[in-house]
C-alpha positions in Angstrom: 0.0 0.0 0.0 1.5 3.4 -1.0 1.4 6.2 1.5 0.4 9.6 0.2 3.3 12.0 -0.2 3.4 14.9 2.1 3.7 18.3 0.5 7.1 20.0 0.6 7.6 22.5 3.4 10.4 24.1 5.4 10.7 24.8 9.1 13.0 27.6 10.2 14.6 27.7 13.7 17.0 30.6 14.5 19.2 30.9 17.5 19.5 34.2 19.3 23.1 33.5 20.2 26.1 35.1 18.4 27.2 34.0 16.0 23.8 33.5 14.6 22.8 30.0 13.4 19.6 29.2 11.5 18.4 25.7 10.8 16.1 25.1 7.8 14.5 21.7 8.0 13.1 20.6 4.7 10.4 17.9 4.2 9.1 16.2 1.1 10.1 16.4 -2.5 12.5 19.2 -3.6 11.8 19.7 -7.3 10.5 22.0 -10.0 7.2 22.6 -8.2 8.7 23.3 -4.8 12.2 24.7 -5.2 10.8 28.3 -5.2 9.6 27.8 -1.7 13.0 26.8 -0.5 14.6 29.8 -2.3 12.0 32.2 -0.8 12.7 30.8 2.7 16.5 30.9 2.6 17.4 33.9 0.4 16.3 36.5 3.0 18.3 34.7 5.7 21.6 35.0 3.7 21.6 38.8 4.1 21.3 38.4 7.9 24.7 36.7 8.0 25.7 33.9 10.3 25.4 30.2 9.6 22.5 28.6 7.7 22.2 24.9 8.0 19.8 23.2 5.5 18.7 19.9 7.0 17.7 17.4 4.2 16.9 14.5 6.5 13.3 14.3 5.3 13.9 15.1 1.6 13.2 11.9 -0.3 13.5 13.3 -3.8 15.4 16.0 -5.6 15.4 16.9 -9.2 17.7 19.2 -11.2 15.8 22.4 -10.3 16.0 21.5 -6.6 19.8 20.9 -7.0 20.2 24.1 -8.9 18.3 26.0 -6.2 20.7 24.7 -3.5 23.7 25.6 -5.7 22.3 29.1 -6.3 21.8 29.6 -2.5 25.3 28.4 -1.7 26.8 30.8 -4.3 24.7 33.7 -2.9 26.0 32.9 0.6 29.6 32.8 -0.7 29.2 36.1 -2.5 27.6 37.7 0.5 30.8 37.1 2.4 29.5 37.0 5.9 27.2 34.0 5.7 28.0 30.3 5.5 25.5 27.8 4.1 25.9 24.1 4.8 23.8 21.0 4.0 23.4 18.2 6.5 21.7 14.8 6.7 21.6 14.0 3.0 20.0 10.7 2.1 22.1 8.2 0.2 20.1 9.0 -2.9 20.8 12.8 -2.6 24.4 12.2 -1.8 24.8 10.2 -5.0 23.2 13.0 -7.0 25.8 15.4 -5.6 28.6 13.0 -6.4 27.4 12.4 -9.9 27.1 16.1 -10.6 30.5 16.8 -9.0 29.0 19.3 -6.5 30.2 17.5 -3.4 33.3 19.8 -3.1 31.2 23.0 -3.5 29.2 22.1 -0.4 32.1 20.8 1.6 33.7 24.3 1.6 
């Protein structure tokens, strides 16, 4: 029996400590229909500085637009200069996608 897929959504948790750390927990499928939601959630956080951690524990699918959105956000954080963006808890399937696209090193810096 198939279980219905839950809609993609993000939960944001920010610390009040310095340096600031914001955790963005993503749930569901990150793809062409949902990548905009992630971008709209994370992009404003980059200008606030500090560390942004995108937790992909509950992301069970990612397509090229989802991947491109993560790359775009990482580049924006690098260009901003005072913000770091990291990914954590990638599923084996998502890890393989990063390996195949040679993007592992971008996100390990």
